[in-house]
N, C-alpha and C positions, 0 to 999 in steps of 0.2 A: 562436496557431498554428492554421492552417487544416488540418484533417485530410482525408485522402483519402476519397473516397466508399466505397470497399471496406472501409476500416478502420471507418468509421462504421456500415456495414451489419453488420459482424462484431460490433461492440459491441451494436448494437440487437438482434441475434439472440439474445443471451444475457442482456441487461440484466434482463429480467423474472424470470430464474432466480436473480438475485443480490440479496441484501438490501444496502441502502445505509444508512449512518448519517451524521449530520452531524458537523461538527467538534467540537461540544460533547460529543456522545455518545462520540466516539473519545477525547477528552481525559479524560473521566470514567472510561471503561473502563481506560485506561492508568494513571491516577492511583490507581485502586482495585485494580489488579492483576487485573482481570477479563479481560484479553485481551493477547495478544502483538500488538504493532503492527509491521507489516512494510512497509518502504519498498521498493517494487518498481521504483523509478526506476534509471536508469543510474548507474554509478560517479561520473561527473562531476557529475551532479545531486545525489547524496548529498553529495559533497564541498563543494558550494556552500552546503549548509545542509540540516538535517533536524530532524524532531521529536525532542526529548529522550526517550530511552528506547526509541526505535524500533530495530528490527533491520533491517539492510540485506540484501536478497537481490534482486538485479536480476531483472527479468521474464525475461530470457533464460536464467537458470539456476534459476529458482524450482522448477520441477518436479523438476529433478535434485537440488537441495539441501534441499528442504523437510523431508524425512523425517529428515535429520541435525539440522536446526535445531529442528524441532518434531516429535518422534517420536509424540507422543500426538495422534491425529486428532480427539479430542474437545476439544482446547484451542481456546478462542475466539480467532479471528484477525481483525484489522482491517487491511486492505491499503490503501495509498495510493500514488498516482503523482502526476504533475504536474497533471492536470486531472480525474481520475476515470474515464478511459477504459481505460487499460491495467490498472488495478486491478480493473475489472469483468471483463476477460478473464482475469486471473490468478485471481480468486475463482472463476470458473466452472471453470477448470482444476483448482484444488485441491478443489472439490466433487466433480468427476469422479474425483479420486484417492482420495476417501473422507473428506476433511475435512468434518465436519458442521456446524461453526459458524463460517462465513466471511462476513465483510462487507467492503464496499468503502466508503471514505470519499468521500462525494459531493463533487465539486468539487476533490478532491485537494489537493496542496501549495498551489496558488494560493488556494483557499478558506481553508486553514489560515492562511496569511500574512495575508490580508485580515482574518480574525477576530482577529488579534493574538496568535496562539499563540507561545510561546517557541521560539527557534530555536537549534540547536547548529551552529556552523560550525567544523569541525575545523581545526587549524593547517595551513598549507601545508607540504608536505614540503620546500619550499625555504626555509622560515623558519629564521632562525638559532637 
């Protein structure tokens, strides 16, 4: 997907303030219970497949819902989206809200799939 120039400028403006981790580090943190992994993609993206053990909270409602999902602002969080752009913006927003240990998974869902990570695909609501 080709991103709009304004969107890319917005990501670039905050990217240096956000720590990024690779797929292996995210998987290790999740496996060892060191972090809550949050998928910030849209509902339709989540329904098409997601990281096992991840929590879904779409970017559009993240700031509204995060304190209910993760009330302790010291909890380590790893965010991911489709390609690592929206999760950078989301991580920046959570840091501004007071969350102190937030990272973005570099490359997002696409990097995760290329790396061969396991995928959960929920059953279709139309399935018998």
